[in-house]
C-alpha positions in Angstrom: 81.7 148.7 159.1 80.7 146.7 155.9 83.8 146.4 153.6 84.5 144.6 150.6 88.3 144.1 149.2 88.9 144.1 145.8 91.0 141.5 143.8 94.3 143.6 144.1 94.7 143.3 148.4 95.8 140.5 150.2 93.2 138.0 151.2 94.4 137.3 155.0 93.2 141.8 155.8 89.5 140.0 155.4 90.6 138.2 158.8 92.6 141.2 160.0 89.5 143.8 159.4 87.3 141.1 160.8 89.1 140.8 164.4 88.7 144.2 164.9 85.0 143.7 164.1 84.0 144.9 160.6 82.0 143.2 158.2 84.8 142.2 155.8 83.8 139.6 151.7 86.3 140.1 149.4 86.3 139.9 145.6 88.5 136.6 145.8 86.1 135.2 148.0 82.9 135.6 145.9 84.3 134.6 142.8 84.5 138.2 141.2 88.5 137.8 140.3 89.0 139.1 136.6 84.9 141.1 136.9 85.0 144.5 135.4 85.8 147.6 137.5 81.8 147.9 137.4 80.9 145.0 138.7 82.8 145.2 141.8 81.4 148.9 142.0 77.9 147.5 141.8 78.0 144.4 144.1 79.7 146.8 146.7 77.1 149.4 146.3 74.7 146.7 146.4 75.9 145.3 149.5 76.3 148.6 150.7 80.6 148.2 151.0 83.4 150.5 151.6 85.3 149.1 148.8 89.3 149.2 149.7 91.3 148.5 146.4 94.8 149.6 144.9 93.0 150.7 141.3 93.9 153.3 140.0 89.8 153.1 138.0 88.1 154.1 141.3 90.5 157.6 141.6 87.5 158.7 139.8 84.0 157.5 140.4 82.0 160.3 138.4 80.9 158.0 136.2 80.0 154.9 138.1 78.5 157.4 140.9 74.7 158.1 140.1 73.8 159.6 143.3 75.1 157.9 146.2 77.7 155.4 146.9 79.3 153.9 150.1 83.1 154.9 150.3 86.3 153.8 148.6 90.2 153.2 150.3 92.5 153.7 147.3 96.2 152.7 148.2 98.9 153.9 146.7 102.1 152.5 148.2 105.2 153.7 146.6 106.0 149.3 147.0 102.8 148.0 147.1 104.3 144.4 148.7 102.1 142.6 150.2 103.8 143.3 154.1 103.8 146.9 153.2 100.0 146.7 152.8 98.7 144.5 155.6 100.8 146.9 157.5 99.9 150.4 156.1 95.5 149.2 156.5 96.3 147.6 160.0 97.9 151.0 160.8 95.2 153.0 159.3 92.2 150.6 160.9 94.0 151.3 164.5 94.7 154.9 164.0 92.3 156.0 161.8 88.2 157.3 162.6 87.8 155.2 159.4 84.1 155.0 159.8 84.0 158.6 159.5 85.1 157.9 155.4 81.7 156.4 154.6 81.0 158.0 151.7 84.1 159.4 151.0 87.1 158.8 148.6 90.2 158.3 150.6 93.7 157.9 149.1 96.5 156.6 151.7 99.7 156.6 150.4 103.3 155.6 152.5 102.9 158.7 154.3 99.3 160.9 154.5 95.9 160.3 153.9 93.5 162.8 152.0 90.0 162.0 152.2 87.2 163.8 150.1 84.1 164.1 151.5 81.0 163.5 148.7 80.5 166.3 146.8 
């Protein structure tokens, strides 16, 4: 799976997800820190990458989505510490069928995962 990590996630997730066989890029490594959401979105779509973020602006992708997209995982943890984020993403990628999330808006809380397919 091709993944882009937003700047609000631990950069160590690049290594965690790459070790699972994913092709991972980060906003931080690409020098896009501070870029507008629309620019991050366009970069993810241009690169055909699934975006992982905590940014609530991506909870409604309709303004950004012209026809298709490669998917978004929105992490909404009660206490989003570095450790909690690492643990939750690691658990999700070990226990969920994440490859089926492409083209979907996925919201993961501490205990639940909601998947909204592209309509």
